[in-house]
Every structure is written in C-alpha cells, then in structure tokens.
N, C-alpha and C positions, 0 to 999 in steps of 0.2 A: 348342494353342499360343497362340492369341489371348488366352486367359485368363491365361496366364503373363505375357505382355507387359503386360496391363492391371494385374495384380497387382504386377509389378515397377515399373510407372509409379506406382502408388499408393504403394508403399513409398518411392520416390524423392521423391515429393511430400511425404510425411509427414516424411521426413528433412530436406528443405529447410525445411519449416515450423518444425521443432524447432530449427533453427540460425539462424533469423532474428534478427539482432541486436536486442536490446531486447524480444523476445517471450518470455513466460514462461507456464507452466501449472502448476497444482496439482491435487491430487485426481484424478489420471489424466485430465487434460484437461477436467474439468468447469469449472474456473475458469481463464480465460485473460485475460491483460492484457499491455499493453506499457508499457515504461519508457524514458526517454531513454537512449540507448546510452552516454552519457558518465557515467552514474551507476553506479559499481562495486557489485557484489553483495558485501555483507559477511557475509551469513549466508543459507544456503539449506537448508531441510529439506523434502524432497519425498516422503517416505515416512511412513506411519503417520498418527496423528491426535493433535494438530493438525499442520498444515503451514504453512510461511512462507517468504517471501523478503524480505530487508531490504537496503536500499540506503543508501550514504552519499552525501550530496550535498555535495561539497566547496565550502565558502565560504571564500575567502581570509581573511575576518575571523575564522574559527574558529581559525586557526593560533596555537598557543601558549596557547590559552585553556582547553584541556581539554574544550571543548564540541564537539558534532558535530550536524550536521543529518542526519536519517535519515527514510526512508520505508519503511514495512513493510506488506506484504500478508500477512495471516494467515487461515487457514481452519480450521474445525472441522466435522467430520462429525457431524450431529445424529441421534440415534435418534428424536427426537420434535420435529418442526418447530413444534409448537404453543408451545414455550417460547422461540422465537426472540426475541420482543419482551422477554421477561423477561431474557434474556441481554444484549440491547442496553441495557436499562434499568440493569442491574448495571454494565456498562462505563461508561455515562454517569455513574452515581453515583460510581464510582471516580475519574473525572476531576474531579468536583465536590468531592471530598475533598482534592484537591491544594492545597498552600499558595497563597494569594493567587489563587484561581480567579476568573476573570471571563469572561463570555461575550462573544463578538464576533459581529458580523453576518456571516453566511456568504454571503448572497445565494441560498442553496439550502436549502430546508427539510430535505433529506435529509443535510445536512452539519452536524455539530456543530463549531463553531469557538470556541476559547477560548484564554486565556492563563493560565498558572500558573507557579509557581516550581518549578524542578527543581534542588535544591541551592541555590546562591546566585544562579542565573541564571534569568531569566524566559524561558519558551518559549512559542511559539505552536503550537497543535495544531489539526489538521483531521482529523476522524474521520468515516467513513461505514461503514454496515453494509448488506450485501445478503443475501438468502436466495436461494440458487441451488440449486433442488431440495432436497436434504437437507444442503446445505453452507452454513454461515454464513461470510460473507466480512467481514473487517474491514480497511479501509485507513486507515492513520494516517500523516500527514505531521507531523513535529515539527522545529521549528527554533529555535535560541536567538535571542533578540532582542539583537543586538550592535550597538553604535554604528557600527562600521566596515563593516557590511554595506551594499553599494551597492543602489541602486534597480534597476539592470540585473540584478544577481544575483537579487534578490527576484522580479522579473518572470519570469525563467527558471525559478526554483524553483516559483513559483505555476503556471506553464504545465505543468511536468512533473508536479506533484502532480495537477493537474486531468486530465492525460492518463491517469495511472494510474487515478484514480477513475472516469473515463468508460469506459475500456477494460475495467475489471473488472466493470462493471455487467452483470448477466445480460441476455441478449437473448432 
C-alpha cells in the first residue's frame, strides 16, 4: 500500500509540474523551459519531429502595423549529432541572406544577434542553439523595430527573451 501512495504522490507532482504557468516541455520532457506567463502561445506542436512552441509578445506599438513580436522555441531530433554544427551554420547563413542583414553585439558568444529587413520593416533577431542529447534546440526572439516601442516594453521583452534562452539551456 505504501508504494501506491508514493506512486500517486509522484503522479500528483508530475501533474502539478505540467500545469505550472509559463512552464513548457518538448520532446517528451527532454527540453524544458519557462516563458513569461503574460506571453500567449500562438502555436504549439508537441508531437512528432520537429516540435515547437511560439509566443506572441504584445507591443502596443505593433497595433495596426501588421507586424508582430514573436519568440519561438523549436526542436529537432537528430539521428546523428555530429552534424549539429553544420545545421547551426546553415541557420546562421539563412539569417545572413536576409535583406539588409547587419550583426549586433550580443554580449554572449552563444547568441547571434542581428538586424534584417522582413518585408518593409527592420526586425531585430536573437538566436541561440543548444544540443541536448540528440535534440537540437533553437530559440529565436524576433521583434520589429518600431518608433513607438517604449524603452520599458523593450526592457521587459529583453528580460523575457533572456529567461527563455537561459531556461532552455541544457543542464
């Protein structure tokens, strides 16, 4: 009977962890991360390969512009981890091919920060990649550079983006 209680307690703990606001997992729990609870999920694919969760970060300056700030965590299960760096390099090259690409200082060698044009609007991108066992993780924060965006909003966005990047990093 004691084992039944322990098992039931473990199930309750697992259920509570799965329902923690702002906590997410992909690839059957291999990849775990947290996001600000105020960021609504706009897309979630948690089965198959690849998997992803995308958030919209509402900036009042976005309203009526047709632009949107978004943060995405995507994963891909790799058959061969030796090609991880080649896959990262291919993603970096895709970014460099975007119109008006220019690098920005990130303050972190593991984070690629750049600005490029998406349609008619310049966006700032922050990308990082991790190898977590056989799972490639890619975190991308993308925001339009709009005149009406406030410094306070930008600071909160930067904080949330950093939170996701740090919490997604394999331990």
